[in-house]
PAFI-378097 format. One record per residue (C-alpha): residue in three letters; chain; x negated, y, z. Coordinates in pm, 1 decimal, padded with zeros to 6 digits. Layout:
residues N
   rest   kette          x          y          z
    ala       A          X          Y          Z
...
//
This chain:
residues 71
   rest   kette          x          y          z
    unk       A   -10879.8   -04502.6   -12545.7
    unk       A   -10911.1   -04624.9   -12156.9
    unk       A   -11197.1   -04378.6   -12040.7
    unk       A   -10919.9   -04158.5   -12252.9
    unk       A   -10710.4   -04279.5   -11987.0
    unk       A   -10904.4   -04200.9   -11702.4
    unk       A   -11065.5   -03883.0   -11799.4
    unk       A   -10687.4   -03743.6   -11815.0
    unk       A   -10562.0   -03951.2   -11486.5
    unk       A   -10846.1   -03737.1   -11294.7
    unk       A   -10748.3   -03444.6   -11423.6
    unk       A   -10400.9   -03476.0   -11308.9
    unk       A   -10561.2   -03580.5   -10994.8
    unk       A   -10743.5   -03197.9   -11004.3
    unk       A   -10403.0   -03013.5   -11086.3
    unk       A   -10237.8   -03233.9   -10784.9
    unk       A   -10528.9   -03124.5   -10546.0
    unk       A   -10601.2   -02805.4   -10673.9
    unk       A   -10176.5   -02748.1   -10562.5
    unk       A   -10226.9   -02868.4   -10243.0
    unk       A   -10472.6   -02673.0   -10175.4
    unk       A   -10327.8   -02353.5   -10300.0
    unk       A   -10002.9   -02420.4   -10101.0
    unk       A   -10139.0   -02501.1   -09811.4
    unk       A   -10412.4   -02200.1   -09822.2
    unk       A   -10188.1   -01920.3   -10003.3
    unk       A   -09885.3   -02000.7   -09857.1
    unk       A   -09898.0   -02212.1   -09582.7
    unk       A   -09640.7   -02423.3   -09678.4
    unk       A   -09760.8   -02767.2   -09519.5
    unk       A   -09374.1   -02929.7   -09628.6
    unk       A   -09442.6   -02898.9   -10034.1
    unk       A   -09797.9   -03009.6   -10013.1
    unk       A   -09659.9   -03306.6   -09779.5
    unk       A   -09364.9   -03378.7   -10074.1
    unk       A   -09643.4   -03347.2   -10321.0
    unk       A   -09890.1   -03598.0   -10217.6
    unk       A   -09587.6   -03833.0   -10101.1
    unk       A   -09453.8   -03795.2   -10476.4
    unk       A   -09800.7   -03907.4   -10631.5
    unk       A   -09928.7   -04149.4   -10339.8
    unk       A   -10233.4   -03915.6   -10216.3
    unk       A   -10370.1   -03979.0   -09871.1
    unk       A   -10558.0   -03799.7   -09682.4
    unk       A   -10854.5   -03981.5   -09721.6
    unk       A   -10851.3   -03957.9   -10115.0
    unk       A   -10762.2   -03595.9   -10095.9
    unk       A   -11063.0   -03543.1   -09754.2
    unk       A   -11303.1   -03691.4   -10067.8
    unk       A   -11242.7   -03441.1   -10306.4
    unk       A   -11251.3   -03082.7   -10185.6
    unk       A   -11438.3   -02947.3   -09881.4
    unk       A   -11175.0   -02648.8   -09869.5
    unk       A   -10938.4   -02735.5   -09634.4
    unk       A   -11027.9   -02713.8   -09184.5
    unk       A   -10983.9   -03005.6   -08988.1
    unk       A   -10692.4   -02819.0   -08814.5
    unk       A   -10488.6   -02785.2   -09189.6
    unk       A   -10558.6   -03167.5   -09247.6
    unk       A   -10388.3   -03227.9   -08915.2
    unk       A   -10102.1   -03040.4   -08986.3
    unk       A   -10069.4   -03129.3   -09290.1
    unk       A   -10089.0   -03518.5   -09167.5
    unk       A   -09803.7   -03412.4   -08959.6
    unk       A   -09573.5   -03268.8   -09180.7
    unk       A   -09611.4   -03612.6   -09386.3
    unk       A   -09521.4   -03814.1   -09126.0
    unk       A   -09247.1   -03585.7   -09053.6
    unk       A   -09104.2   -03628.5   -09383.4
    unk       A   -09140.9   -04017.1   -09389.2
    unk       A   -08942.9   -04069.0   -09098.7
//
């Protein structure tokens, strides 16, 4: 049962990352991407480890949006 739970968590994480990438790449919506990351307690490092689709500039803009959302 535990491996099924871990598999479901990984699938959910992949879906979240896909949504974040979509928001950034197709909508340039860094605000909602940041909100999604904060709601799911997803770090920039975790995002970077799981995708190569975002440029350093996009990562920096996302980090700025996360910072602005927290403050």
